[in-house]
C-alpha positions as a Python dict, from the first residue, in 0.01 Angstrom:
ca = {
    (1, 'X'): (0, 0, 0),
    (2, 'X'): (-57, 358, -148),
    (3, 'X'): (131, 498, -435),
    (4, 'X'): (437, 682, -269),
    (5, 'X'): (445, 930, -557),
    (6, 'X'): (110, 1068, -431),
    (7, 'X'): (227, 1364, -224),
    (8, 'X'): (-130, 1481, -158),
    (9, 'X'): (-217, 1175, 71),
    (10, 'X'): (-107, 1085, 407),
    (11, 'X'): (165, 813, 463),
    (12, 'X'): (187, 577, 751),
    (13, 'X'): (535, 672, 902),
    (14, 'X'): (718, 424, 1119),
    (15, 'X'): (1038, 524, 1310),
    (16, 'X'): (1302, 287, 1385),
    (17, 'X'): (1537, 465, 1638),
    (18, 'X'): (1425, 656, 1945),
    (19, 'X'): (1723, 853, 2004),
    (20, 'X'): (1757, 1234, 1950),
    (21, 'X'): (1668, 1216, 1573),
    (22, 'X'): (1406, 968, 1489),
    (23, 'X'): (1122, 1113, 1715),
    (24, 'X'): (1182, 1454, 1588),
    (25, 'X'): (1168, 1352, 1228),
    (26, 'X'): (854, 1162, 1309),
    (27, 'X'): (700, 1475, 1472),
    (28, 'X'): (790, 1693, 1180),
    (29, 'X'): (621, 1461, 939),
    (30, 'X'): (325, 1423, 1159),
    (31, 'X'): (302, 1814, 1152),
    (32, 'X'): (308, 1790, 760),
    (33, 'X'): (-3, 1569, 775),
    (34, 'X'): (137, 1212, 798),
    (35, 'X'): (31, 943, 1057),
    (36, 'X'): (294, 791, 1274),
    (37, 'X'): (222, 421, 1306),
    (38, 'X'): (489, 330, 1569),
    (39, 'X'): (835, 372, 1697),
    (40, 'X'): (1091, 134, 1843),
    (41, 'X'): (1229, 157, 2201),
    (42, 'X'): (1547, 358, 2232),
    (43, 'X'): (1797, 531, 2439),
    (44, 'X'): (1542, 764, 2609),
    (45, 'X'): (1193, 647, 2579),
    (46, 'X'): (1059, 926, 2796),
    (47, 'X'): (1195, 1190, 2567),
    (48, 'X'): (1078, 1013, 2261),
    (49, 'X'): (719, 984, 2414),
    (50, 'X'): (725, 1365, 2500),
    (51, 'X'): (785, 1440, 2121),
    (52, 'X'): (566, 1169, 1997),
    (53, 'X'): (296, 1122, 2252),
    (54, 'X'): (48, 834, 2218),
    (55, 'X'): (252, 662, 1943),
    (56, 'X'): (283, 292, 2006),
    (57, 'X'): (625, 136, 2084),
    (58, 'X'): (668, -164, 1865),
    (59, 'X'): (954, -389, 1768),
    (60, 'X'): (1119, -312, 1437),
    (61, 'X'): (951, -570, 1223),
    (62, 'X'): (622, -453, 1336),
    (63, 'X'): (702, -81, 1262),
    (64, 'X'): (801, -198, 899),
    (65, 'X'): (480, -404, 865),
    (66, 'X'): (254, -114, 951),
    (67, 'X'): (437, 151, 760),
    (68, 'X'): (446, 295, 413),
    (69, 'X'): (739, 512, 501),
    (70, 'X'): (996, 385, 741),
    (71, 'X'): (1241, 625, 890),
    (72, 'X'): (1559, 452, 1014),
    (73, 'X'): (1762, 691, 1258),
    (74, 'X'): (2006, 458, 1435),
    (75, 'X'): (2375, 486, 1496),
    (76, 'X'): (2610, 479, 1194),
    (77, 'X'): (2758, 141, 1295),
    (78, 'X'): (2411, -11, 1343),
    (79, 'X'): (2257, 82, 1009),
    (80, 'X'): (2399, -179, 764),
    (81, 'X'): (2320, -481, 987),
    (82, 'X'): (1977, -350, 1070),
    (83, 'X'): (1887, -306, 704),
    (84, 'X'): (2030, -641, 630),
    (85, 'X'): (1867, -823, 913),
    (86, 'X'): (1507, -701, 832),
    (87, 'X'): (1568, -800, 464),
    (88, 'X'): (1675, -1153, 569),
    (89, 'X'): (1341, -1210, 744),
    (90, 'X'): (1152, -1063, 452),
    (91, 'X'): (1038, -758, 641),
    (92, 'X'): (1079, -488, 357),
    (93, 'X'): (776, -444, 133),
    (94, 'X'): (729, -378, -225),
    (95, 'X'): (696, -7, -288),
    (96, 'X'): (772, 76, 65),
    (97, 'X'): (989, 397, 121),
    (98, 'X'): (1285, 351, 346),
    (99, 'X'): (1455, 660, 451),
    (100, 'X'): (1773, 686, 665),
    (101, 'X'): (1918, 993, 830),
    (102, 'X'): (2290, 909, 849),
    (103, 'X'): (2517, 1174, 696),
    (104, 'X'): (2786, 921, 599),
    (105, 'X'): (2580, 666, 394),
    (106, 'X'): (2391, 719, 63),
    (107, 'X'): (2157, 468, -72),
    (108, 'X'): (2388, 171, -122),
    (109, 'X'): (2356, 86, 250),
    (110, 'X'): (1985, 26, 173),
    (111, 'X'): (2059, -220, -111),
    (112, 'X'): (1904, -504, 95),
    (113, 'X'): (1582, -317, 127),
    (114, 'X'): (1582, -205, -235),
    (115, 'X'): (1638, -578, -353),
    (116, 'X'): (1312, -645, -166),
    (117, 'X'): (1135, -384, -368),
    (118, 'X'): (1153, -102, -134),
    (119, 'X'): (1252, 244, -250),
    (120, 'X'): (1583, 369, -82),
    (121, 'X'): (1613, 737, 34),
    (122, 'X'): (1898, 908, 225),
    (123, 'X'): (1804, 1242, 386),
    (124, 'X'): (2033, 1399, 641),
    (125, 'X'): (1899, 1710, 814),
    (126, 'X'): (2199, 1924, 875),
    (127, 'X'): (2121, 2035, 1245),
    (128, 'X'): (2242, 1937, 1575),
    (129, 'X'): (1954, 1737, 1724),
    (130, 'X'): (1862, 1780, 2101),
    (131, 'X'): (1577, 1518, 2074),
    (132, 'X'): (1304, 1786, 2184),
    (133, 'X'): (1050, 2009, 2001),
    (134, 'X'): (1306, 2269, 2000),
    (135, 'X'): (1458, 2093, 1693),
    (136, 'X'): (1134, 2152, 1496),
    (137, 'X'): (1218, 2514, 1479),
    (138, 'X'): (1579, 2447, 1390),
    (139, 'X'): (1467, 2221, 1100),
    (140, 'X'): (1267, 2516, 958),
    (141, 'X'): (1584, 2708, 919),
    (142, 'X'): (1814, 2421, 797),
    (143, 'X'): (1917, 2224, 496),
    (144, 'X'): (1891, 1857, 428),
    (145, 'X'): (2143, 1648, 220),
    (146, 'X'): (1928, 1419, -12),
    (147, 'X'): (2051, 1120, -208),
    (148, 'X'): (1827, 890, -397),
    (149, 'X'): (1786, 716, -729),
    (150, 'X'): (1710, 962, -1015),
    (151, 'X'): (1362, 840, -1064),
    (152, 'X'): (1251, 885, -700),
    (153, 'X'): (1473, 1191, -618),
    (154, 'X'): (1170, 1424, -612),
    (155, 'X'): (1011, 1204, -350),
    (156, 'X'): (1314, 1237, -127),
    (157, 'X'): (1315, 1612, -180),
    (158, 'X'): (947, 1627, -99),
    (159, 'X'): (1002, 1465, 228),
    (160, 'X'): (1295, 1704, 318),
    (161, 'X'): (1076, 1994, 261),
    (162, 'X'): (793, 1836, 471),
    (163, 'X'): (1026, 1809, 761),
    (164, 'X'): (1112, 2173, 716),
    (165, 'X'): (1440, 2174, 534),
    (166, 'X'): (1565, 2296, 200),
    (167, 'X'): (1683, 1987, 18),
    (168, 'X'): (2041, 1976, -129),
    (169, 'X'): (2126, 1685, -366),
    (170, 'X'): (2450, 1507, -256),
    (171, 'X'): (2587, 1232, -508),
    (172, 'X'): (2627, 888, -380),
    (173, 'X'): (2996, 905, -440),
    (174, 'X'): (3021, 1228, -231),
    (175, 'X'): (2847, 1121, 88),
    (176, 'X'): (3164, 1038, 278),
    (177, 'X'): (3316, 1369, 181),
    (178, 'X'): (2994, 1526, 294),
    (179, 'X'): (2991, 1342, 627),
    (180, 'X'): (3352, 1451, 684),
    (181, 'X'): (3266, 1807, 628),
    (182, 'X'): (2971, 1780, 878),
    (183, 'X'): (3175, 1612, 1137),
    (184, 'X'): (3460, 1865, 1106),
    (185, 'X'): (3223, 2155, 1166),
    (186, 'X'): (3049, 2008, 1463),
    (187, 'X'): (3340, 1842, 1641),
    (188, 'X'): (3574, 2134, 1577),
    (189, 'X'): (3329, 2384, 1713),
    (190, 'X'): (3248, 2193, 2016),
    (191, 'X'): (3623, 2145, 2096),
    (192, 'X'): (3721, 2509, 2048),
    (193, 'X'): (3428, 2652, 2249),
    (194, 'X'): (3500, 2401, 2534),
    (195, 'X'): (3863, 2527, 2545),
    (196, 'X'): (3752, 2874, 2574),
    (197, 'X'): (3502, 2807, 2838),
    (198, 'X'): (3759, 2627, 3049),
    (199, 'X'): (4018, 2920, 3011),
    (200, 'X'): (3753, 3180, 3104),
    (201, 'X'): (3643, 2967, 3400),
    (202, 'X'): (4002, 2931, 3501),
    (203, 'X'): (4049, 3321, 3543),
    (204, 'X'): (3720, 3338, 3734),
    (205, 'X'): (3465, 3450, 3478),
    (206, 'X'): (3122, 3329, 3605),
    (207, 'X'): (2892, 3157, 3347),
    (208, 'X'): (3167, 3151, 3077),
    (209, 'X'): (2923, 2974, 2835),
    (210, 'X'): (2665, 3264, 2870),
    (211, 'X'): (2966, 3518, 2821),
    (212, 'X'): (3071, 3366, 2492),
    (213, 'X'): (2722, 3316, 2363),
    (214, 'X'): (2670, 3632, 2172),
    (215, 'X'): (3031, 3650, 2059),
    (216, 'X'): (3051, 3294, 1928),
    (217, 'X'): (2703, 3322, 1743),
    (218, 'X'): (2789, 3649, 1580),
    (219, 'X'): (3132, 3526, 1481),
    (220, 'X'): (2998, 3216, 1325),
    (221, 'X'): (2723, 3397, 1148),
    (222, 'X'): (2986, 3650, 1014),
    (223, 'X'): (3208, 3363, 887),
    (224, 'X'): (2921, 3183, 724),
    (225, 'X'): (2819, 3509, 548),
    (226, 'X'): (3178, 3570, 436),
    (227, 'X'): (3202, 3224, 304),
    (228, 'X'): (2880, 3244, 120),
    (229, 'X'): (2948, 3579, -38),
    (230, 'X'): (2986, 3565, -425),
    (231, 'X'): (3324, 3608, -567),
    (232, 'X'): (3371, 3946, -751),
}
C-alpha cells in the first residue's frame, strides 16, 4: 500500500454507499486524479453508474480490499455497525485511509478501523446532494467540515480540497453541535419554502416554486452576507 501522505500520487478509492453522496465524492476524487476501484450497490444503481460509469459494483469487503482510500457514505444509523462489522472480519488494512461523510460523527465512530491500523478521517461537504454531476459544481463553491487526528489532519484537509471544498476544522467534541446547525438550516429552509409554495398555490399562483426562486435566493444570500459581516 502506498504512503497516504504522498499527495502527488494517485490513490485507489473505493466507495461504500451508492446513494446521493458516495458516487459524487468518487467522481470528484477521480477528477482530481485518483482511480475509483469499486462501489457497493445502493439505493439507485442507475444514478450511481451515470456519475461513475464503468466502475465495478462490488461487495463492501472487496471494495475495502482493493482500496487505499475508502469513502463511507451510508445513512447515519448504519455507519457504526458497518465500520465495526468490517473490523470484525479483519477487513480494514494497515495505513488505509477511511473517510466518512456524515455530519454527526467525528472520528470516534471509526475507532474499530483505527484499531486495525487504518487512518480515520471525517469530511462532511456542506451541500445538499442531488446525486448527479450537478453536485460537482456545487462542491466547488462549498465548504467541508474536517475532523481527524492532529498528525493526519493535513491529509483530511487535502482530500477536502481535492473534492472541491474549502476545509474547516471541527473538533471531535463539536460534531454534534455542527450536525444540529446543518440540520436546522436545511430542514427549516425546506419547511418554510414548502409552506409558502402551498399558500401561493392555494390562491392560484401558477408555478409557485419558480415564482419564489429569485426571492428566496436573494433573501438567503442577503442573510448570509449580513451574518458574515464583521462587527464594527
